[in-house]
Jmol script that loads the backbone (N, CA, C; Angstrom):
load data "model"
ATOM      1  N   MET A   1      -4.468 -36.119  45.561  1.00  0.00           N
ATOM      2  CA  MET A   1      -4.783 -37.232  44.685  1.00  0.00           C
ATOM      3  C   MET A   1      -4.629 -38.566  45.399  1.00  0.00           C
ATOM      4  N   LEU A   2      -3.645 -38.650  46.289  1.00  0.00           N
ATOM      5  CA  LEU A   2      -3.412 -39.888  47.021  1.00  0.00           C
ATOM      6  C   LEU A   2      -4.589 -40.205  47.923  1.00  0.00           C
ATOM      7  N   GLY A   3      -5.208 -39.156  48.514  1.00  0.00           N
ATOM      8  CA  GLY A   3      -6.359 -39.356  49.378  1.00  0.00           C
ATOM      9  C   GLY A   3      -7.534 -39.942  48.619  1.00  0.00           C
ATOM     10  N   LEU A   4      -7.765 -39.471  47.405  1.00  0.00           N
ATOM     11  CA  LEU A   4      -8.871 -39.962  46.580  1.00  0.00           C
ATOM     12  C   LEU A   4      -8.647 -41.418  46.189  1.00  0.00           C
ATOM     13  N   LYS A   5      -7.395 -41.760  45.903  1.00  0.00           N
ATOM     14  CA  LYS A   5      -7.060 -43.135  45.543  1.00  0.00           C
ATOM     15  C   LYS A   5      -7.306 -44.074  46.732  1.00  0.00           C
ATOM     16  N   ARG A   6      -6.916 -43.623  47.940  1.00  0.00           N
ATOM     17  CA  ARG A   6      -7.134 -44.421  49.143  1.00  0.00           C
ATOM     18  C   ARG A   6      -8.627 -44.576  49.425  1.00  0.00           C
ATOM     19  N   PHE A   7      -9.386 -43.508  49.151  1.00  0.00           N
ATOM     20  CA  PHE A   7     -10.838 -43.560  49.373  1.00  0.00           C
ATOM     21  C   PHE A   7     -11.473 -44.634  48.490  1.00  0.00           C
ATOM     22  N   PHE A   8     -11.139 -44.635  47.216  1.00  0.00           N
ATOM     23  CA  PHE A   8     -11.718 -45.624  46.302  1.00  0.00           C
ATOM     24  C   PHE A   8     -11.234 -47.037  46.627  1.00  0.00           C
ATOM     25  N   SER A   9     -10.009 -47.149  47.111  1.00  0.00           N
ATOM     26  CA  SER A   9      -9.508 -48.449  47.545  1.00  0.00           C
ATOM     27  C   SER A   9     -10.326 -48.938  48.742  1.00  0.00           C
ATOM     28  N   PHE A  10     -10.606 -48.023  49.683  1.00  0.00           N
ATOM     29  CA  PHE A  10     -11.421 -48.362  50.850  1.00  0.00           C
ATOM     30  C   PHE A  10     -12.819 -48.818  50.431  1.00  0.00           C
ATOM     31  N   ILE A  11     -13.443 -48.109  49.505  1.00  0.00           N
ATOM     32  CA  ILE A  11     -14.784 -48.470  49.011  1.00  0.00           C
ATOM     33  C   ILE A  11     -14.753 -49.858  48.381  1.00  0.00           C
ATOM     34  N   GLY A  12     -13.710 -50.158  47.622  1.00  0.00           N
ATOM     35  CA  GLY A  12     -13.588 -51.485  47.017  1.00  0.00           C
ATOM     36  C   GLY A  12     -13.456 -52.578  48.069  1.00  0.00           C
ATOM     37  N   GLU A  13     -12.697 -52.302  49.136  1.00  0.00           N
ATOM     38  CA  GLU A  13     -12.555 -53.271  50.219  1.00  0.00           C
ATOM     39  C   GLU A  13     -13.879 -53.479  50.954  1.00  0.00           C
ATOM     40  N   VAL A  14     -14.612 -52.399  51.153  1.00  0.00           N
ATOM     41  CA  VAL A  14     -15.919 -52.506  51.814  1.00  0.00           C
ATOM     42  C   VAL A  14     -16.854 -53.374  50.980  1.00  0.00           C
ATOM     43  N   ARG A  15     -16.893 -53.152  49.688  1.00  0.00           N
ATOM     44  CA  ARG A  15     -17.758 -53.963  48.813  1.00  0.00           C
ATOM     45  C   ARG A  15     -17.369 -55.435  48.854  1.00  0.00           C
ATOM     46  N   ALA A  16     -16.074 -55.706  48.895  1.00  0.00           N
ATOM     47  CA  ALA A  16     -15.610 -57.099  48.962  1.00  0.00           C
ATOM     48  C   ALA A  16     -16.070 -57.746  50.264  1.00  0.00           C
ATOM     49  N   GLU A  17     -16.009 -57.012  51.369  1.00  0.00           N
ATOM     50  CA  GLU A  17     -16.455 -57.556  52.654  1.00  0.00           C
ATOM     51  C   GLU A  17     -17.970 -57.757  52.674  1.00  0.00           C
ATOM     52  N   VAL A  18     -18.714 -56.838  52.106  1.00  0.00           N
ATOM     53  CA  VAL A  18     -20.177 -56.965  52.065  1.00  0.00           C
ATOM     54  C   VAL A  18     -20.582 -58.183  51.239  1.00  0.00           C
ATOM     55  N   ASP A  19     -19.832 -58.480  50.204  1.00  0.00           N
ATOM     56  CA  ASP A  19     -20.127 -59.662  49.393  1.00  0.00           C
ATOM     57  C   ASP A  19     -19.940 -60.960  50.178  1.00  0.00           C
ATOM     58  N   LYS A  20     -19.119 -60.932  51.234  1.00  0.00           N
ATOM     59  CA  LYS A  20     -18.877 -62.122  52.048  1.00  0.00           C
ATOM     60  C   LYS A  20     -19.985 -62.367  53.076  1.00  0.00           C
ATOM     61  N   VAL A  21     -20.828 -61.377  53.296  1.00  0.00           N
ATOM     62  CA  VAL A  21     -21.864 -61.482  54.323  1.00  0.00           C
ATOM     63  C   VAL A  21     -22.923 -62.490  53.896  1.00  0.00           C
ATOM     64  N   THR A  22     -23.343 -63.331  54.835  1.00  0.00           N
ATOM     65  CA  THR A  22     -24.446 -64.254  54.587  1.00  0.00           C
ATOM     66  C   THR A  22     -25.723 -63.586  55.078  1.00  0.00           C
ATOM     67  N   TRP A  23     -26.557 -63.173  54.174  1.00  0.00           N
ATOM     68  CA  TRP A  23     -27.775 -62.447  54.527  1.00  0.00           C
ATOM     69  C   TRP A  23     -28.891 -63.431  54.859  1.00  0.00           C
ATOM     70  N   PRO A  24     -29.719 -63.116  55.866  1.00  0.00           N
ATOM     71  CA  PRO A  24     -30.822 -64.009  56.231  1.00  0.00           C
ATOM     72  C   PRO A  24     -31.909 -63.990  55.152  1.00  0.00           C
ATOM     73  N   SER A  25     -32.638 -65.099  55.094  1.00  0.00           N
ATOM     74  CA  SER A  25     -33.739 -65.155  54.128  1.00  0.00           C
ATOM     75  C   SER A  25     -34.910 -64.318  54.651  1.00  0.00           C
ATOM     76  N   ARG A  26     -35.863 -64.069  53.795  1.00  0.00           N
ATOM     77  CA  ARG A  26     -37.043 -63.289  54.184  1.00  0.00           C
ATOM     78  C   ARG A  26     -37.793 -63.987  55.322  1.00  0.00           C
ATOM     79  N   GLN A  27     -37.902 -65.316  55.240  1.00  0.00           N
ATOM     80  CA  GLN A  27     -38.604 -66.080  56.272  1.00  0.00           C
ATOM     81  C   GLN A  27     -37.871 -65.980  57.614  1.00  0.00           C
ATOM     82  N   GLU A  28     -36.550 -66.044  57.592  1.00  0.00           N
ATOM     83  CA  GLU A  28     -35.779 -65.909  58.833  1.00  0.00           C
ATOM     84  C   GLU A  28     -35.983 -64.538  59.466  1.00  0.00           C
ATOM     85  N   VAL A  29     -36.033 -63.509  58.651  1.00  0.00           N
ATOM     86  CA  VAL A  29     -36.251 -62.150  59.164  1.00  0.00           C
ATOM     87  C   VAL A  29     -37.633 -62.037  59.790  1.00  0.00           C
ATOM     88  N   ILE A  30     -38.634 -62.598  59.131  1.00  0.00           N
ATOM     89  CA  ILE A  30     -40.003 -62.529  59.652  1.00  0.00           C
ATOM     90  C   ILE A  30     -40.100 -63.283  60.980  1.00  0.00           C
ATOM     91  N   ILE A  31     -39.560 -64.482  61.039  1.00  0.00           N
ATOM     92  CA  ILE A  31     -39.620 -65.281  62.266  1.00  0.00           C
ATOM     93  C   ILE A  31     -38.896 -64.566  63.407  1.00  0.00           C
ATOM     94  N   THR A  32     -37.716 -64.045  63.133  1.00  0.00           N
ATOM     95  CA  THR A  32     -36.951 -63.337  64.156  1.00  0.00           C
ATOM     96  C   THR A  32     -37.704 -62.103  64.642  1.00  0.00           C
ATOM     97  N   THR A  33     -38.338 -61.380  63.735  1.00  0.00           N
ATOM     98  CA  THR A  33     -39.098 -60.192  64.106  1.00  0.00           C
ATOM     99  C   THR A  33     -40.271 -60.560  65.006  1.00  0.00           C
ATOM    100  N   VAL A  34     -40.980 -61.622  64.668  1.00  0.00           N
ATOM    101  CA  VAL A  34     -42.114 -62.067  65.488  1.00  0.00           C
ATOM    102  C   VAL A  34     -41.630 -62.474  66.878  1.00  0.00           C
ATOM    103  N   VAL A  35     -40.515 -63.181  66.958  1.00  0.00           N
ATOM    104  CA  VAL A  35     -39.973 -63.595  68.252  1.00  0.00           C
ATOM    105  C   VAL A  35     -39.593 -62.372  69.091  1.00  0.00           C
ATOM    106  N   VAL A  36     -38.959 -61.398  68.478  1.00  0.00           N
ATOM    107  CA  VAL A  36     -38.569 -60.184  69.209  1.00  0.00           C
ATOM    108  C   VAL A  36     -39.795 -59.459  69.740  1.00  0.00           C
ATOM    109  N   PHE A  37     -40.832 -59.305  68.924  1.00  0.00           N
ATOM    110  CA  PHE A  37     -42.054 -58.636  69.387  1.00  0.00           C
ATOM    111  C   PHE A  37     -42.733 -59.435  70.497  1.00  0.00           C
ATOM    112  N   ALA A  38     -42.748 -60.754  70.382  1.00  0.00           N
ATOM    113  CA  ALA A  38     -43.368 -61.587  71.413  1.00  0.00           C
ATOM    114  C   ALA A  38     -42.626 -61.454  72.745  1.00  0.00           C
ATOM    115  N   ILE A  39     -41.312 -61.502  72.700  1.00  0.00           N
ATOM    116  CA  ILE A  39     -40.523 -61.365  73.930  1.00  0.00           C
ATOM    117  C   ILE A  39     -40.703 -59.968  74.518  1.00  0.00           C
ATOM    118  N   ALA A  40     -40.746 -58.951  73.685  1.00  0.00           N
ATOM    119  CA  ALA A  40     -40.962 -57.586  74.180  1.00  0.00           C
ATOM    120  C   ALA A  40     -42.334 -57.469  74.839  1.00  0.00           C
ATOM    121  N   LEU A  41     -43.346 -58.090  74.267  1.00  0.00           N
ATOM    122  CA  LEU A  41     -44.688 -58.062  74.844  1.00  0.00           C
ATOM    123  C   LEU A  41     -44.715 -58.783  76.190  1.00  0.00           C
ATOM    124  N   ILE A  42     -44.114 -59.967  76.246  1.00  0.00           N
ATOM    125  CA  ILE A  42     -44.072 -60.736  77.490  1.00  0.00           C
ATOM    126  C   ILE A  42     -43.317 -59.959  78.573  1.00  0.00           C
ATOM    127  N   ALA A  43     -42.189 -59.367  78.217  1.00  0.00           N
ATOM    128  CA  ALA A  43     -41.400 -58.599  79.186  1.00  0.00           C
ATOM    129  C   ALA A  43     -42.177 -57.381  79.676  1.00  0.00           C
ATOM    130  N   SER A  44     -42.865 -56.689  78.783  1.00  0.00           N
ATOM    131  CA  SER A  44     -43.621 -55.508  79.207  1.00  0.00           C
ATOM    132  C   SER A  44     -44.772 -55.899  80.126  1.00  0.00           C
ATOM    133  N   LEU A  45     -45.438 -57.020  79.854  1.00  0.00           N
ATOM    134  CA  LEU A  45     -46.503 -57.486  80.749  1.00  0.00           C
ATOM    135  C   LEU A  45     -45.944 -57.880  82.106  1.00  0.00           C
ATOM    136  N   PHE A  46     -44.806 -58.564  82.128  1.00  0.00           N
ATOM    137  CA  PHE A  46     -44.172 -58.956  83.379  1.00  0.00           C
ATOM    138  C   PHE A  46     -43.830 -57.727  84.218  1.00  0.00           C
ATOM    139  N   PHE A  47     -43.179 -56.749  83.604  1.00  0.00           N
ATOM    140  CA  PHE A  47     -42.780 -55.560  84.361  1.00  0.00           C
ATOM    141  C   PHE A  47     -43.978 -54.723  84.778  1.00  0.00           C
ATOM    142  N   ALA A  48     -45.034 -54.713  83.992  1.00  0.00           N
ATOM    143  CA  ALA A  48     -46.256 -54.008  84.400  1.00  0.00           C
ATOM    144  C   ALA A  48     -46.859 -54.674  85.633  1.00  0.00           C
ATOM    145  N   LEU A  49     -46.872 -56.004  85.666  1.00  0.00           N
ATOM    146  CA  LEU A  49     -47.397 -56.721  86.833  1.00  0.00           C
ATOM    147  C   LEU A  49     -46.520 -56.488  88.065  1.00  0.00           C
ATOM    148  N   VAL A  50     -45.214 -56.537  87.905  1.00  0.00           N
ATOM    149  CA  VAL A  50     -44.300 -56.296  89.021  1.00  0.00           C
ATOM    150  C   VAL A  50     -44.472 -54.865  89.526  1.00  0.00           C
ATOM    151  N   ASP A  51     -44.562 -53.921  88.625  1.00  0.00           N
ATOM    152  CA  ASP A  51     -44.737 -52.518  89.006  1.00  0.00           C
ATOM    153  C   ASP A  51     -46.046 -52.318  89.762  1.00  0.00           C
ATOM    154  N   THR A  52     -47.107 -52.924  89.274  1.00  0.00           N
ATOM    155  CA  THR A  52     -48.402 -52.817  89.953  1.00  0.00           C
ATOM    156  C   THR A  52     -48.339 -53.446  91.346  1.00  0.00           C
ATOM    157  N   GLY A  53     -47.684 -54.588  91.443  1.00  0.00           N
ATOM    158  CA  GLY A  53     -47.535 -55.250  92.738  1.00  0.00           C
ATOM    159  C   GLY A  53     -46.772 -54.390  93.732  1.00  0.00           C
ATOM    160  N   TRP A  54     -45.635 -53.838  93.310  1.00  0.00           N
ATOM    161  CA  TRP A  54     -44.860 -52.972  94.199  1.00  0.00           C
ATOM    162  C   TRP A  54     -45.647 -51.717  94.570  1.00  0.00           C
ATOM    163  N   TYR A  55     -46.384 -51.174  93.620  1.00  0.00           N
ATOM    164  CA  TYR A  55     -47.206 -49.987  93.885  1.00  0.00           C
ATOM    165  C   TYR A  55     -48.211 -50.285  95.000  1.00  0.00           C
ATOM    166  N   ARG A  56     -48.881 -51.412  94.896  1.00  0.00           N
ATOM    167  CA  ARG A  56     -49.879 -51.772  95.918  1.00  0.00           C
ATOM    168  C   ARG A  56     -49.229 -52.061  97.266  1.00  0.00           C
ATOM    169  N   ILE A  57     -48.076 -52.732  97.265  1.00  0.00           N
ATOM    170  CA  ILE A  57     -47.399 -53.028  98.517  1.00  0.00           C
ATOM    171  C   ILE A  57     -46.943 -51.742  99.205  1.00  0.00           C
ATOM    172  N   VAL A  58     -46.327 -50.865  98.454  1.00  0.00           N
ATOM    173  CA  VAL A  58     -45.841 -49.607  99.042  1.00  0.00           C
ATOM    174  C   VAL A  58     -46.995 -48.769  99.554  1.00  0.00           C
ATOM    175  N   HIS A  59     -48.075 -48.676  98.792  1.00  0.00           N
ATOM    176  CA  HIS A  59     -49.217 -47.881  99.228  1.00  0.00           C
ATOM    177  C   HIS A  59     -49.935 -48.511 100.432  1.00  0.00           C
ATOM    178  N   ALA A  60     -49.893 -49.833 100.540  1.00  0.00           N
ATOM    179  CA  ALA A  60     -50.478 -50.493 101.711  1.00  0.00           C
ATOM    180  C   ALA A  60     -49.642 -50.193 102.949  1.00  0.00           C
ATOM    181  N   ILE A  61     -48.313 -50.093 102.769  1.00  0.00           N
ATOM    182  CA  ILE A  61     -47.425 -49.822 103.908  1.00  0.00           C
ATOM    183  C   ILE A  61     -47.551 -48.370 104.367  1.00  0.00           C
ATOM    184  N   ILE A  62     -47.528 -47.433 103.411  1.00  0.00           N
ATOM    185  CA  ILE A  62     -47.547 -46.025 103.815  1.00  0.00           C
ATOM    186  C   ILE A  62     -48.949 -45.492 103.994  1.00  0.00           C
ATOM    187  N   GLY A  63     -49.953 -46.257 103.643  1.00  0.00           N
ATOM    188  CA  GLY A  63     -51.343 -45.901 103.916  1.00  0.00           C
ATOM    189  C   GLY A  63     -51.939 -44.827 103.040  1.00  0.00           C
ATOM    190  N   ARG A  64     -51.491 -44.705 101.842  1.00  0.00           N
ATOM    191  CA  ARG A  64     -52.087 -43.719 100.940  1.00  0.00           C
ATOM    192  C   ARG A  64     -53.092 -44.359 100.025  1.00  0.00           C
TER     193      ARG A  64
END
end "model"
wireframe off; spacefill off
backbone 0.3
color backbone group
């Protein structure tokens, strides 16, 4: 019985902490998501270019 009481006490504490959280607005979430996708796209293009460059350099050196 003591375990069940502690469990419900824990759930109550969790709810109290969740109520303290400042949640972002819908617009903030959308803007942040767009920024993350843009940075991921830019990074993937950068690494694709670097990879292609190294591929060509290595193949020019080893002659394949």
